[in-house]
C-alpha positions in Angstrom: 140.4 -142.6 -7.5 137.6 -140.6 -9.0 138.0 -138.7 -12.3 136.1 -135.8 -13.8 136.3 -135.2 -17.5 134.7 -133.0 -20.1 131.6 -134.5 -21.4 131.5 -136.6 -24.6 128.6 -135.9 -27.0 126.3 -138.5 -25.3 127.3 -137.4 -21.8 126.9 -133.8 -22.8 123.3 -134.5 -24.0 122.5 -136.2 -20.7 124.1 -133.3 -18.8 122.2 -130.8 -20.9 118.9 -132.4 -20.1 119.7 -132.7 -16.4 120.8 -129.0 -16.4 117.6 -128.0 -18.2 115.5 -130.0 -15.7 117.2 -128.4 -12.8 116.9 -125.0 -14.3 113.2 -125.4 -14.9 112.6 -126.8 -11.4 114.5 -123.9 -9.9 112.6 -121.3 -12.0 109.3 -122.8 -11.0 110.2 -123.1 -7.4 109.5 -126.8 -7.4 113.0 -127.8 -6.4 114.2 -127.6 -2.9 117.9 -127.6 -2.3 119.0 -128.0 -5.9 122.7 -127.4 -6.1 124.0 -125.6 -9.2 126.9 -126.6 -11.4 130.4 -126.0 -10.3 131.0 -122.3 -10.6 134.6 -122.6 -11.5 133.9 -123.9 -15.0 135.4 -121.6 -17.6 137.1 -119.4 -15.0 140.7 -120.3 -15.9 142.8 -118.4 -18.4 144.9 -120.3 -20.9 148.4 -121.1 -19.6 150.1 -120.3 -22.9 149.7 -117.1 -25.0 146.7 -117.1 -27.3 144.3 -120.1 -27.4 146.7 -123.1 -27.9 145.5 -126.3 -29.6 144.9 -129.4 -27.4 147.1 -132.1 -28.8 146.3 -134.7 -26.2 143.1 -134.9 -24.1 142.4 -136.0 -20.6 142.3 -139.8 -20.5 142.5 -141.0 -16.9 143.1 -144.6 -16.0 140.3 -146.9 -14.6 142.4 -147.6 -11.5 144.7 -145.2 -9.8 147.8 -147.3 -10.4 147.3 -147.9 -14.1 148.8 -145.7 -16.9 146.7 -142.9 -18.3 146.9 -139.2 -19.1 145.9 -137.2 -16.1 145.8 -133.8 -17.8 145.8 -132.2 -21.2 148.7 -131.3 -23.5 148.7 -127.9 -25.2 150.7 -127.1 -28.3 153.3 -124.5 -27.7 156.7 -123.1 -28.7 159.9 -123.6 -26.8 160.6 -120.7 -24.5 157.0 -119.4 -24.6 155.9 -118.0 -21.3 154.0 -120.4 -19.1 151.2 -118.5 -17.3 149.2 -119.1 -14.2 145.6 -120.1 -15.0 144.1 -118.4 -11.9 145.0 -116.7 -8.7 146.7 -119.0 -6.2 149.8 -119.9 -4.2 152.8 -121.8 -5.6 153.0 -125.0 -3.7 155.8 -126.6 -5.7 158.5 -125.2 -8.1 161.3 -127.6 -8.9 162.3 -130.7 -10.9 161.1 -134.3 -10.6 163.0 -136.9 -12.6 164.6 -134.0 -14.6 161.3 -132.4 -15.5 160.6 -128.8 -14.4 157.2 -128.7 -12.6 155.2 -125.9 -11.1 152.1 -126.5 -9.0 149.7 -123.7 -7.9 146.9 -124.2 -5.3 143.9 -122.1 -5.9 141.4 -120.7 -3.3 138.8 -123.3 -4.3 141.3 -126.1 -3.4 142.0 -127.1 -6.9 145.7 -127.5 -7.8 146.9 -126.7 -11.3 150.2 -128.4 -12.4 152.4 -127.3 -15.3 155.2 -129.2 -17.0 157.8 -129.0 -18.5 158.7 -125.5 -17.1 162.2 -124.2 -17.5 163.7 -121.0 -16.1 161.1 -121.0 -13.4 160.4 -117.5 -12.1 158.4 -118.5 -9.0 159.2 -120.2 -5.8 157.2 -122.2 -3.3 155.0 -119.8 -1.3 154.7 -117.1 -4.0 151.3 -115.7 -4.6 150.3 -115.5 -8.3 147.5 -113.9 -10.3 145.9 -115.2 -13.5 148.4 -114.5 -16.3 151.5 -114.2 -14.1 154.5 -115.9 -15.7 155.6 -119.1 -14.0 158.6 -119.8 -16.3 159.2 -120.8 -19.9 158.0 -123.8 -21.8 160.7 -126.5 -22.3 160.8 -129.8 -24.2 160.1 -133.0 -22.3 161.8 -136.0 -23.9 159.4 -138.7 -24.9 156.4 -136.5 -24.4 154.6 -134.9 -27.3 157.1 -136.6 -29.7 159.8 -134.0 -28.9 157.6 -131.1 -29.8 157.1 -128.3 -27.3 153.8 -128.8 -25.5 152.6 -127.9 -22.0 151.1 -130.6 -19.8 148.4 -129.0 -17.7 146.8 -130.9 -14.9 144.1 -130.2 -12.4 143.7 -132.0 -9.1 141.2 -131.7 -6.2 142.4 -133.7 -3.2 143.3 -137.0 -4.9 140.8 -136.6 -7.7 142.2 -135.8 -11.2 140.0 -133.4 -13.1 139.8 -132.5 -16.8 141.4 -129.0 -17.1 139.1 -128.3 -20.0 136.3 -128.1 -17.5 137.9 -124.9 -16.2 139.3 -123.5 -19.5 136.2 -123.8 -21.7 132.9 -122.2 -20.5 130.0 -124.5 -21.2 127.0 -122.4 -22.4 123.4 -123.6 -22.1 121.2 -122.4 -25.0 117.5 -123.1 -24.7 115.8 -123.8 -28.0 112.1 -123.8 -28.7 110.5 -127.3 -28.8 111.3 -128.8 -32.2 114.5 -126.8 -32.7 115.0 -123.6 -34.5 
């Protein structure tokens, strides 16, 4: 299983330099076939009203069968509306082990998952737009220490992705040599 997570500070610096090099090569025409970054970054809307705090970050396991955290947890309030992050088709709306779950497959093939969702207002096959209500936020015993939080996941094929890659736009700012 492969995982894709938001960059740490060190990884962000490496990614920044790599992006700068690719941009310079592209601008000077020296690069042939350079592929840009994933265009979906920052395109998702927040699945809860406002800009909820991340109370637990993406922490995937080293091996597929090991425990880990394959998404992010967002602070919320019980009965808050759970909203679709982007346009897509509902591929699952039901309960697994007593937890209400909704999955939406987006045109780029990424599947967003939401739990715990109660009073689900969508069914399998429904088309949704960004911001459409999927249901209401419930409480999932043993998760988030009995506080209301939404677990948001992102999966491409069998690869778990860090949802923050799609929720937070990463901006590149070029500074003069030597800083400001």
